[in-house]
KOLVO-126060 format. One line per field, with one value per residue: residue number from 1; x, y, z of N, C-alpha, C in turn. Coordinates in steps of 0.02 Angstrom, whole numbers, plus 50000, padded with zeros to 5 digits. Layout:
nr	c(NUM ...);
n.c1	c(X ...);
n.c2	c(Y ...);
n.c3	c(Z ...);
ca.c1	c(X ...);
ca.c2	c(Y ...);
ca.c3	c(Z ...);
c.c1	c(X ...);
c.c2	c(Y ...);
c.c3	c(Z ...);
//
This chain:
nr	c(1 2 3 4 5 6 7 8 9 10 11 12 13 14 15 16 17 18 19 20 21 22 23 24 25 26 27 28 29 30 31 32 33 34 35 36 37 38 39 40 41 42 43 44 45 46 47 48 49 50 51 52 53 54 55 56 57 58 59 60 61 62 63 64 65 66 67 68 69 70 71 72 73 74 75 76 77 78 79 80 81 82 83 84 85 86 87 88 89 90 91 92 93 94 95 96 97 98 99 100 101 102 103 104 105 106 107 108 109 110 111 112 113 114 115 116 117 118 119 120 121);
n.c1	c(50042 50026 50098 50013 49886 49875 49866 49744 49658 49675 49618 49486 49454 49464 49355 49250 49260 49227 49095 49040 49056 48969 48848 48840 48825 48701 48620 48627 48561 48433 48396 48380 48265 48103 47972 47841 47838 47852 47733 47640 47669 47632 47493 47461 47490 47394 47276 47290 47282 47147 47084 47104 47048 46901 46817 46794 46856 46798 46890 46952 46843 46816 46930 46916 46793 46818 46771 46727 46749 46646 46542 46526 46484 46362 46295 46289 46216 46092 46056 46083 46188 46255 46304 46380 46380 46464 46493 46419 46477 46598 46605 46585 46609 46553 46639 46583 46448 46459 46498 46384 46295 46350 46332 46192 46155 46203 46118 45994 46018 46046 45924 45840 45897 45864 45723 45710 45767 45677 45559 45592 45592);
n.c2	c(49941 50110 50265 50372 50310 50257 50375 50426 50326 50346 50473 50444 50357 50447 50532 50440 50410 50535 50545 50439 50487 50597 50528 50457 50563 50615 50505 50500 50620 50590 50487 50560 50631 50666 50551 50595 50722 50694 50624 50727 50811 50728 50721 50854 50865 50775 50843 50957 50897 50850 50972 51022 50933 50901 50796 50649 50487 50327 50288 50411 50481 50406 50434 50573 50593 50518 50385 50209 50098 50008 50072 50182 50117 50071 50193 50238 50136 50147 50267 50381 50469 50589 50535 50469 50359 50347 50247 50144 50060 50098 50208 50381 50542 50707 50840 50964 50929 50835 50917 50998 50897 50857 50973 50982 50863 50892 50996 50931 50836 50920 50983 50876 50850 50966 50956 50840 50883 50982 50910 50834 50921);
n.c3	c(50000 49960 50021 50004 49991 50118 50193 50145 50193 50330 50343 50309 50414 50520 50489 50501 50637 50691 50648 50720 50850 50846 50825 50945 51035 50993 51018 51158 51185 51136 51224 51339 51321 51377 51379 51396 51342 51207 51187 51210 51102 50995 51019 50999 50863 50813 50848 50769 50645 50648 50651 50525 50436 50343 50314 50401 50448 50514 50612 50640 50695 50808 50885 50892 50959 51068 51089 51080 50939 50922 50988 50905 50787 50833 50852 50720 50655 50718 50671 50741 50735 50623 50464 50312 50170 50035 49940 49984 50079 50156 50292 50318 50397 50413 50475 50517 50532 50634 50740 50754 50791 50913 50990 50985 51050 51177 51217 51223 51323 51433 51444 51483 51607 51675 51680 51757 51877 51914 51934 52043 52147);
ca.c1	c(50000 50067 50091 49953 49829 49871 49842 49672 49624 49676 49568 49420 49446 49450 49286 49206 49262 49189 49024 49021 49050 48906 48793 48837 48797 48630 48587 48621 48508 48368 48381 48363 48200 48048 47919 47781 47843 47838 47661 47605 47679 47589 47424 47455 47488 47329 47226 47298 47256 47075 47058 47110 47008 46829 46785 46829 46842 46775 46946 46959 46787 46826 46979 46889 46741 46843 46725 46750 46724 46581 46493 46514 46443 46294 46265 46274 46163 46029 46043 46087 46243 46256 46357 46361 46416 46462 46495 46378 46511 46639 46567 46621 46575 46572 46657 46533 46388 46474 46498 46314 46266 46374 46298 46121 46150 46215 46058 45942 46036 46039 45852 45815 45920 45825 45657 45716 45781 45616 45509 45613 45583);
ca.c2	c(50000 50170 50314 50412 50269 50254 50441 50428 50282 50379 50527 50412 50332 50507 50552 50389 50420 50596 50527 50397 50531 50634 50481 50443 50623 50619 50451 50522 50671 50555 50451 50608 50662 50640 50522 50636 50778 50666 50610 50791 50833 50687 50743 50919 50851 50746 50896 50997 50857 50851 51039 51037 50886 50914 50731 50604 50415 50296 50291 50482 50501 50373 50474 50640 50591 50476 50329 50148 50086 49974 50124 50222 50076 50071 50258 50243 50088 50174 50332 50434 50515 50603 50501 50452 50303 50362 50186 50094 50019 50139 50262 50444 50591 50776 50870 51015 50895 50806 50971 51014 50841 50860 51029 50965 50812 50926 51034 50883 50807 50970 50994 50821 50858 51020 50929 50794 50920 51018 50863 50806 50970);
ca.c3	c(50000 49954 50075 49988 50007 50192 50217 50129 50240 50395 50340 50312 50483 50561 50475 50531 50710 50706 50639 50776 50908 50837 50836 51017 51067 50975 51054 51227 51187 51128 51286 51391 51305 51416 51337 51404 51294 51141 51185 51203 51033 50952 51029 50966 50791 50799 50852 50710 50590 50651 50638 50454 50397 50342 50313 50448 50444 50578 50660 50658 50738 50873 50921 50900 51010 51123 51098 51048 50872 50928 51006 50844 50743 50861 50837 50648 50639 50744 50638 50792 50720 50551 50426 50244 50139 49963 49899 50016 50129 50200 50325 50328 50438 50400 50540 50535 50555 50699 50790 50764 50827 50983 51022 50991 51103 51241 51235 51241 51388 51485 51452 51522 51675 51705 51694 51813 51938 51933 51958 52107 52200);
c.c1	c(50045 50052 50028 49890 49819 49844 49767 49632 49621 49625 49497 49404 49430 49378 49236 49204 49222 49114 48999 49012 48984 48845 48785 48806 48722 48590 48577 48565 48439 48348 48358 48295 48145 47993 47854 47780 47827 47764 47621 47611 47635 47516 47412 47450 47420 47274 47230 47270 47179 47047 47061 47067 46935 46789 46827 46808 46816 46829 46955 46905 46793 46875 46950 46838 46761 46792 46753 46719 46656 46526 46475 46471 46370 46259 46246 46217 46095 46012 46046 46140 46245 46317 46334 46407 46414 46462 46458 46412 46550 46600 46612 46577 46599 46582 46606 46470 46398 46471 46426 46281 46286 46338 46224 46111 46158 46153 46003 45955 46026 45966 45820 45835 45881 45756 45659 45727 45720 45565 45527 45605 45512);
c.c2	c(50062 50217 50356 50374 50264 50319 50448 50385 50314 50435 50498 50386 50391 50530 50504 50398 50482 50582 50485 50439 50571 50589 50466 50502 50627 50564 50469 50574 50638 50518 50498 50642 50627 50613 50562 50693 50753 50652 50674 50817 50793 50708 50809 50910 50822 50799 50942 50961 50859 50920 51056 50992 50904 50849 50683 50532 50390 50304 50363 50502 50468 50412 50543 50643 50551 50421 50268 50141 50052 50024 50166 50183 50076 50137 50265 50197 50114 50242 50390 50487 50526 50572 50490 50397 50313 50300 50128 50053 50061 50198 50323 50492 50660 50810 50921 50984 50862 50859 50992 50960 50843 50915 51013 50913 50844 50964 50987 50855 50857 50986 50939 50829 50912 50995 50884 50830 50959 50970 50834 50856 50979);
c.c3	c(50000 50013 50065 50006 50083 50220 50204 50177 50309 50398 50345 50383 50529 50551 50506 50607 50730 50700 50697 50840 50905 50851 50910 51055 51054 51011 51127 51234 51181 51191 51341 51379 51345 51370 51340 51354 51224 51134 51176 51131 50985 50959 50994 50890 50772 50799 50792 50649 50590 50635 50563 50411 50400 50344 50355 50436 50511 50631 50686 50708 50807 50916 50939 50957 51072 51141 51062 50979 50874 50946 50944 50794 50767 50845 50763 50629 50661 50714 50686 50776 50645 50517 50354 50218 50064 49919 49933 50070 50180 50226 50336 50368 50419 50467 50563 50564 50623 50755 50806 50807 50900 51020 51034 51047 51172 51264 51258 51311 51444 51497 51493 51595 51711 51724 51755 51879 51962 51964 52027 52164 52222);
//
């Protein structure tokens, strides 16, 4: 091996060692990150996603309303929640309609509670 080739190899080894040092530093930084912070960021990203989408899937609505998929199926089968099936199978929800539905449900429930509280007095 020539002297020039040895020098090139030494330079490459130096670069590799520097890269390894950087990787070790970054790994230490990643280990020190609090998982709670990452979870908060994911939630923030999800909320941003929901605020920009106009049409939501079943999965989206389950997360958005914090209900199980079986509960959502029950609501759609009973026609209690606004939804549509453009091709007859996959169920979609319009975000505006969901918000109206949530507000309407809240008013009905609070009206029932008022009636019950009046009758009990």
